[in-house]
C-alpha positions in Angstrom: 169.6 31.5 68.8 170.2 28.3 70.7 173.0 27.3 73.1 174.5 25.2 70.3 175.3 28.4 68.3 177.1 30.1 71.1 180.7 29.6 72.0 181.1 27.8 75.3 183.1 30.6 76.8 180.1 33.0 76.4 177.7 30.7 78.2 176.9 31.5 81.8 178.1 29.1 84.4 175.5 26.3 85.2 174.0 26.7 88.6 174.3 23.8 91.0 170.6 22.9 91.1 169.2 19.4 91.4 167.3 18.4 88.3 165.9 15.2 89.8 167.2 11.7 89.4 166.7 10.0 86.1 164.9 6.7 86.6 165.1 3.5 84.5 161.9 1.7 83.5 161.7 -1.9 84.6 158.9 -4.3 85.6 158.5 -2.7 89.1 158.6 0.9 87.8 157.2 1.1 84.3 156.8 4.9 84.4 160.3 6.1 85.1 161.2 9.7 85.8 162.7 11.0 82.5 164.3 13.9 84.3 164.5 17.5 83.0 165.7 18.3 79.4 169.0 20.2 79.0 168.6 23.8 79.7 168.4 26.1 76.7 170.0 29.5 77.2 168.2 32.6 75.9 169.8 35.2 73.8 169.6 37.7 76.8 171.7 35.2 78.9 174.6 35.3 76.5 174.4 38.7 74.8 174.4 41.8 77.0 173.2 43.9 74.1 170.1 41.8 73.9 169.7 42.1 77.6 169.9 45.8 77.4 167.3 45.9 74.7 164.9 43.9 76.9 165.7 46.2 79.8 164.8 49.2 77.7 161.6 47.6 76.5 160.5 46.8 80.1 161.4 50.4 81.1 159.4 51.7 78.2 156.4 49.8 79.2 156.6 51.1 82.8 157.2 54.7 81.5 154.1 54.4 79.2 152.1 53.3 82.3 153.2 56.4 84.2 152.2 58.6 81.3 148.9 56.9 81.0 148.2 57.4 84.7 149.0 61.1 84.3 146.7 61.2 81.3 144.0 59.6 83.5 144.3 62.4 86.1 144.4 65.1 83.4 141.3 63.7 81.7 139.4 63.6 84.9 140.2 67.2 85.7 139.8 68.7 82.2 137.1 66.8 80.2 133.6 68.1 81.0 131.0 65.6 82.3 128.5 66.3 79.6 130.9 66.0 76.6 130.3 63.1 74.3 132.3 61.7 71.4 131.6 59.2 68.5 133.7 56.1 68.6 133.3 53.7 65.7 131.7 51.1 65.8 130.4 51.6 69.3 128.6 55.0 68.8 128.4 58.0 71.0 130.1 57.7 74.4 130.9 59.9 77.3 134.2 61.5 76.5 135.3 61.4 80.1 134.3 57.7 80.6 136.1 56.7 77.4 139.3 58.6 78.3 139.3 57.3 81.9 138.8 53.7 80.8 141.4 53.9 78.0 144.1 55.5 80.1 143.6 53.4 83.2 143.5 50.2 81.0 146.8 51.2 79.3 148.4 52.0 82.7 147.5 48.6 84.1 148.3 46.7 81.0 151.7 48.2 80.6 152.6 47.3 84.2 151.5 43.7 83.6 153.2 43.5 80.2 156.4 44.9 81.6 156.5 42.5 84.5 155.9 39.5 82.1 158.6 40.7 79.6 161.0 41.2 82.5 160.4 37.7 83.8 160.6 36.0 80.4 163.7 37.7 79.1 165.9 38.8 82.1 165.0 36.8 85.2 166.5 33.3 85.5 164.5 30.6 83.7 166.5 27.6 85.0 164.1 24.8 85.9 164.7 23.4 89.3 163.4 20.2 90.7 163.3 19.8 94.5 162.2 16.9 96.6 159.2 17.2 98.9 160.1 17.8 102.5 158.1 17.6 105.8 155.8 20.5 106.3 157.5 21.6 109.5 160.1 24.3 109.0 163.4 23.0 110.3 166.4 25.2 110.7 167.9 23.7 107.5 164.7 24.5 105.6 164.6 28.1 106.8 168.2 28.5 105.9 167.5 27.1 102.4 164.4 29.4 102.0 166.6 32.4 102.9 169.3 31.3 100.5 166.7 30.8 97.7 165.3 34.2 98.4 168.7 35.8 98.2 169.4 33.9 95.0 166.1 34.9 93.5 166.7 38.5 94.3 170.1 38.2 92.7 168.8 36.5 89.6 166.1 39.1 89.2 168.8 41.7 88.6 166.7 44.2 90.5 169.8 45.8 92.0 171.8 45.7 88.8 169.0 46.8 86.4 168.4 50.2 88.0 166.5 51.5 85.0 163.9 48.8 85.3 163.7 49.1 89.1 163.2 52.9 89.0 160.6 52.9 86.3 158.7 50.0 87.9 158.6 51.8 91.2 157.4 55.0 89.4 154.6 53.1 87.6 153.5 51.3 90.8 153.5 54.6 92.7 151.4 56.5 90.2 148.7 53.9 89.4 147.1 54.2 92.9 146.5 57.9 92.2 143.9 56.8 89.6 141.8 55.4 92.5 142.3 58.6 94.5 141.1 60.7 91.7 138.0 58.5 91.3 136.9 59.5 94.8 136.0 62.8 93.3 133.3 61.0 91.3 131.4 60.5 94.5 130.1 64.0 93.9 130.6 67.4 95.6 130.6 67.6 99.3 127.1 68.4 100.5 128.2 71.2 102.8 125.2 72.6 104.6 122.7 71.9 101.8 121.0 69.1 103.6 120.5 71.3 106.7 118.5 74.0 104.8 115.3 73.9 102.7 113.6 76.4 100.4 111.6 77.8 103.3 112.5 81.3 104.2 110.8 84.1 106.0 107.9 85.4 103.9 107.7 82.3 101.7 104.0 81.4 101.2 102.6 77.9 101.7 101.1 76.5 98.5 98.6 73.7 98.3 100.4 70.8 96.5 97.1 69.7 94.9 95.8 73.0 93.6 99.1 75.0 93.4 97.3 77.9 95.1 98.5 79.8 98.1 96.8 78.8 101.4 94.7 81.0 103.6 93.8 80.0 107.2 90.2 79.5 106.2 91.3 76.9 103.6 92.4 74.5 106.4 89.5 72.9 108.2 89.8 71.5 111.7 90.8 67.8 111.5 91.9 68.0 107.9 95.3 67.1 106.5 96.8 69.3 103.7 100.1 69.0 102.0 102.0 72.1 101.1 105.2 73.2 99.3 107.1 76.5 99.1 105.8 79.2 96.7 107.9 79.3 93.6 108.7 75.6 93.4 107.3 74.1 90.2 107.1 70.4 89.2 108.9 71.0 85.9 111.9 72.5 87.7 115.1 70.6 87.3 115.7 70.4 91.1 112.0 69.8 92.0 112.6 66.3 93.4 115.6 67.4 95.4 113.8 70.4 97.0 110.5 68.8 97.6 112.2 65.9 99.4 113.3 68.5 102.0 110.5 71.1 102.0 107.3 69.0 101.8 104.9 70.0 104.6 101.9 68.5 106.4 99.3 71.2 107.4 96.9 70.2 110.2 94.4 72.4 112.0 93.8 71.6 115.7 91.9 73.2 118.4 94.4 75.4 120.2 93.3 73.9 123.5 94.3 70.4 122.2 97.9 71.5 121.6 100.0 70.2 124.5 103.5 71.5 123.5 104.0 75.2 124.2 106.5 75.8 121.4 104.2 74.0 118.9 101.4 76.4 120.0 103.6 79.5 119.7 104.7 78.4 116.2 101.2 77.8 115.0 98.5 80.2 113.7 95.0 79.8 115.0 95.7 76.1 115.7 97.2 75.5 112.2 100.5 73.7 112.6 103.0 72.8 109.9 105.3 69.8 110.2 107.8 68.2 107.9 106.2 65.4 105.8 109.5 63.5 105.7 109.8 60.7 108.3 112.8 60.9 110.5 113.4 57.1 110.2 114.4 56.5 106.5 112.8 59.5 104.8 109.5 58.1 103.6 106.6 60.6 103.0 104.0 60.5 105.8 100.4 60.5 104.6 98.2 58.7 107.1 96.4 60.9 109.7 94.0 59.9 112.4 92.1 63.1 113.4 90.6 61.7 116.7 94.1 61.1 118.2 96.0 63.6 116.1 98.5 60.9 115.2 100.2 60.5 111.8 101.6 57.2 110.7 104.5 56.5 108.3 103.3 53.8 105.9 106.8 52.3 105.4 107.7 51.2 108.9 104.7 52.4 111.0 106.5 55.1 112.9 103.8 57.1 114.6 104.0 60.8 115.6 101.7 62.9 117.9 100.9 66.2 116.1 99.3 67.6 119.2 102.5 67.1 121.3 105.3 68.5 119.1 105.1 65.6 116.7 107.1 63.4 119.1 107.5 59.7 118.3 105.1 57.5 120.2 105.7 54.2 118.2 108.0 52.7 115.7 111.7 52.9 114.7 111.9 56.7 114.1 114.3 58.3 116.6 113.3 62.0 116.4 110.2 64.1 116.3 109.1 65.7 113.0 110.6 69.2 112.6 108.0 72.0 112.9 107.9 75.0 110.6 107.0 78.3 112.3 104.1 80.0 110.3 102.0 83.1 110.3 100.1 85.2 107.8 101.2 88.0 105.5 99.6 91.3 104.7 97.2 89.7 102.2 96.1 87.0 104.6 98.0 84.1 103.1 99.9 81.6 105.3 103.6 82.1 105.2 106.7 80.7 106.7 108.5 82.7 109.4 111.9 81.0 108.7 113.4 77.7 107.9 113.2 74.5 110.0 115.4 74.7 113.0 116.2 70.9 112.9 117.4 68.8 110.0 114.6 67.4 107.9 114.5 63.6 107.4 116.8 61.0 108.9 120.2 62.6 108.0 122.6 64.6 110.1 120.8 64.5 113.4 123.9 63.7 115.4 126.1 66.3 113.8 126.9 69.5 115.6 
């Protein structure tokens, strides 16, 4: 329906906006300004029933956005992580990922579509031409900006179209909850898991190369042996997680060469057990110099003195290697007498 088909009394009053001066082409100005064409009124401008239909459509889109956001939250809480579905023609997908992507996409699309439909059907579409003005904001310009803002707010009908306003606010308020829910995807809180390893009192030390429990006579003076807790197998699902905390270096020193009293008390016949995980960034330590009793991390050259509590003597590591207190059980096998008393690796050192 065009403005020619509408009785003049139903047409809204023309606003007093400058449409630019119409120029006349001549020799000096061959490209004259043709001006703006006559404004064509939309059906919503002249028919309140059509405006109401547009209002309900915008409100419907915002309401669908709210429902999609709620569905996003429910999907995140209800759908199992390991559930999969078949979607033609893509194939098998994670049910949770598919549901989250679909619902969040619908929520965002409906907000955008509602805003576009609102602007195209209910907000003022009168074209306004304005002359350029100096960049400085004079009092007159500021007054005009404020007046334009008030006029724009009035033309948006935000105050009069309460149904649109309320559903829009609801949709915009709920969508951020999707991002809040995604924070749960970072995984469960670690709690105290990173502070503890598989080492407990009575747990035997197993040679990582032979998978056999270690006896004191298996460790020669000057040798370096790697050990892990008894019961930890390479085919275990959590093997990598546990070995990254529980891997040990076993070194046998002459008791008289041990400078640190606690290290001597926690050893057995000169056999000391230290964490194999560097306290800098968690690299496995594997280079041992038996004359100096130093071990070197191959990643960033942090060097530790195993005869003096594994303190740092060179490199970026900030803490000594944690020591495991060891002894022998009734059958003569080396065993742990508890867990490490300090955190293993580079994490959580400054926590209480």
